C-alpha positions in Angstrom: 0.0 0.0 0.0 1.5 3.3 -1.1 1.6 6.0 1.6 0.1 8.4 -0.9 -3.4 6.9 -0.4 -3.5 6.0 3.3 -5.0 7.6 6.4 -2.6 8.3 9.2 -3.0 9.5 12.8 -0.3 10.7 15.0 -0.8 9.9 18.7 0.7 11.9 21.6 0.3 10.6 25.2 0.4 13.5 27.6 0.6 14.3 31.3 1.4 17.8 32.3 2.8 18.8 28.9 1.0 22.1 28.5 4.2 24.1 28.0 5.3 21.8 25.2 2.1 20.8 23.5 1.1 24.4 22.5 4.3 24.6 20.4 4.6 21.0 19.3 1.2 20.5 17.7 1.7 23.3 15.1 5.1 21.9 14.2 3.7 18.4 13.8 0.9 19.7 11.6 3.4 21.5 9.4 5.8 18.5 9.1 3.1 16.0 8.1 -0.1 17.9 7.2 -1.9 14.9 5.7 -2.0 13.2 9.1 -4.6 13.7 11.8 -3.4 14.2 15.4 -4.8 12.5 18.5 -3.7 13.7 22.0 -4.3 11.1 24.7 -4.3 13.1 28.0 -4.5 11.4 31.4 -6.3 14.3 33.1 -3.3 16.5 33.4 -3.8 19.0 36.2 -1.8 21.7 34.3 -4.5 22.1 31.7 -2.9 20.2 28.8 -6.3 19.1 27.5 -7.6 22.7 27.5 -4.8 23.7 25.1 -5.6 20.7 22.8 -9.3 21.6 22.8 -8.5 25.2 21.9 -6.2 24.1 19.0 -8.9 21.7 17.8 -11.4 24.4 17.5 -9.5 25.9 14.6 -8.0 22.7 13.2 -10.4 19.9 12.6 -7.5 17.4 12.3 -6.5 17.9 15.9 -8.4 15.6 18.3 -8.4 14.9 22.1 -8.9 11.6 23.9 -9.3 12.6 27.6 -8.9 9.9 30.2 -10.0 10.3 33.8 -6.8 9.2 35.5 -3.1 8.5 35.2 -2.7 4.8 34.3 0.8 4.7 32.8 2.4 5.4 29.4 1.7 1.9 28.1 -2.0 2.1 28.9 -2.3 5.5 27.3 -0.5 4.4 24.2 -2.8 1.4 23.9 -5.9 3.6 24.2 -4.6 5.7 21.3 -4.0 2.6 19.2 -7.5 1.3 20.0 -8.9 4.6 18.9 -6.9 4.5 15.7 -8.3 1.0 14.9 -11.8 2.0 15.7 -11.6 5.0 13.4 -10.2 2.9 10.5 -6.9 4.6 10.0 -4.2 2.7 8.0 -1.2 3.9 10.0 -0.7 5.1 13.6 2.4 7.1 14.4 3.3 7.5 18.0 5.7 10.0 19.4 6.6 11.7 22.7 5.0 15.1 23.5 8.1 16.9 24.9 10.1 17.6 21.7 12.5 14.7 22.4 11.1 13.2 19.2 11.4 16.1 16.8 8.7 16.6 14.1 11.4 17.0 11.4 11.7 13.1 11.3 8.0 12.5 10.7 8.2 12.5 6.8 11.1 9.9 6.9 9.2 7.6 9.3 6.0 7.9 7.2 7.9 7.2 4.0 9.5 4.1 5.5 6.0 2.5 5.7 6.2 1.8 1.9 8.4 -1.2 2.9 7.6 -1.7 6.6 4.9 -2.7 9.0 6.7 -0.9 11.8 9.0 2.0 11.2 11.2 2.7 14.3 12.8 6.0 15.0 16.2 4.7 16.0 18.9 6.3 18.1 21.2 3.4 17.7 21.9 3.0 14.0 24.3 5.1 11.9 22.9 8.6 11.7 21.0 8.3 14.9 22.1 9.6 18.4 21.1 11.3 21.6 21.8 14.7 23.0 21.5 16.1 26.5 21.7 12.8 28.5 24.0 12.2 31.5 26.2 9.1 31.5 23.8 7.1 33.8 20.9 7.5 31.5 23.0 6.4 28.5 24.1 3.4 30.4 20.5 2.5 31.4 19.2 2.9 27.9 22.0 0.8 26.3 21.5 -1.8 29.0 17.8 -2.2 28.6 18.2 -2.6 24.8 20.8 -5.3 25.3 18.6 -7.0 27.9 15.5 -6.8 25.6 17.3 -8.1 22.5 18.8 -11.0 24.4 15.7 -12.1 26.3 13.1 -11.4 23.7 15.0 -12.2 20.6 14.6 -8.8 19.0 16.8 -7.8 16.1 16.2 -4.0 16.1 19.0 -1.9 17.6 16.5 0.5 19.3 13.9 -1.5 21.2 12.9 1.0 23.9 12.1 4.2 21.9 8.5 5.2 21.4 8.9 7.1 18.1 7.3 4.5 15.8 4.8 4.2 13.0 2.6 1.0 12.8 0.5 -0.5 10.1 -3.0 -0.9 11.6 -3.8 -4.1 9.7 -0.9 -5.8 11.6 -1.9 -4.4 14.9 -5.3 -6.0 14.5 -3.5 -9.4 14.6 -2.3 -8.8 18.1 -4.3 -9.7 21.2 -4.0 -6.5 23.3 -5.7 -8.0 26.3 -2.6 -10.0 26.9 -0.3 -7.1 27.4 1.6 -7.2 30.7 3.2 -3.7 30.8 1.4 -0.5 31.4 4.6 1.5 31.9 7.9 1.9 30.1 8.4 -1.7 29.2 5.4 -1.3 26.9 7.7 -0.3 24.0 9.8 -3.5 24.2 6.6 -5.6 24.6 4.9 -3.9 21.7 7.9 -4.6 19.4 8.1 -8.2 20.6 4.4 -8.8 19.8 4.8 -7.1 16.4 7.7 -9.3 15.6 5.7 -12.4 16.6 2.9 -11.6 14.2 5.4 -11.2 11.3 5.8 -7.5 11.1 8.5 -6.1 8.8 10.6 -3.8 11.0 12.6 -1.0 9.6 14.8 1.5 11.5 15.1 5.1 10.5 17.8 7.2 12.2 16.8 10.0 14.6 18.6 12.2 17.1 16.8 12.1 20.4 16.9 15.4 22.2 16.3 15.5 25.9 13.3 17.6 26.9 13.8 21.3 27.5 10.6 21.9 29.4 8.7 19.9 32.0 9.9 17.0 34.0 10.7 13.4 32.9 8.3 10.7 34.2 11.1 8.1 34.5 12.0 7.1 38.0 13.7 4.2 39.8 10.5 2.2 40.4 9.5 2.5 36.8 12.9 1.1 35.7 12.5 -1.8 38.1 9.0 -2.5 36.8 10.3 -2.5 33.3 12.9 -5.1 34.0 10.3 -7.2 35.7 7.8 -7.0 32.9 10.4 -7.9 30.3 11.5 -10.9 32.3 7.9 -12.1 32.7 7.4 -11.6 28.9 10.5 -13.8 28.4 8.8 -16.6 30.3 5.8 -16.2 27.9 8.2 -16.6 25.0 9.8 -19.7 26.5 6.3 -21.2 27.0 5.3 -20.3 23.5 2.4 -18.3 24.6 0.3 -17.0 21.6 0.2 -13.2 20.9 -2.4 -13.4 18.2 -6.0 -12.1 18.5 -8.7 -14.7 18.2 
């Protein structure tokens, strides 16, 4: 399927991103104007959803999915994917809402779908990189990627990044009720389940830029939960547990 004839929605999961979202949405719309945009907001107390509603009043391609509580990044991302499937889009492109995933890479990710079922914005292939991280965060990210590739049998160099475009027809083959992670291990689990249903994975180089506004949601407990969830998923892999819907 050529990308010239498809319907694409970009999903942004937000919690207290008011300062970023007002600047980010116009840049996304300029970078990939043919795509709709869906902000999944977990009842941000800073009024993020109000900003999205205001932007949507003047741009019919900007939509809000408001959720009543903070349930984790994975749960919010799944909610966005379910909405994309219900609304019969062809592609769903997920990215962070803090400018760490710059909109300038959107056209390249979108174009990669001509030959992929999942296009990954990759920090760890030639041309990719990271700016603004301290040594410890580099170490943790590299470690979790090695851990994931080893335990889950993943071939991609960047298994933990959220900047990805998915083919909806392949997502429909996955049983989302079986997902374990609702936090940061969701990205590795999503990639594992995509690989298990035969998705063609392509990596596109990006430079990840650490957020300049707001606070990171990553903490020690989230990291521990991610390691646990990936290990439990490995046990599913060893048992040969099915990932397919139906």
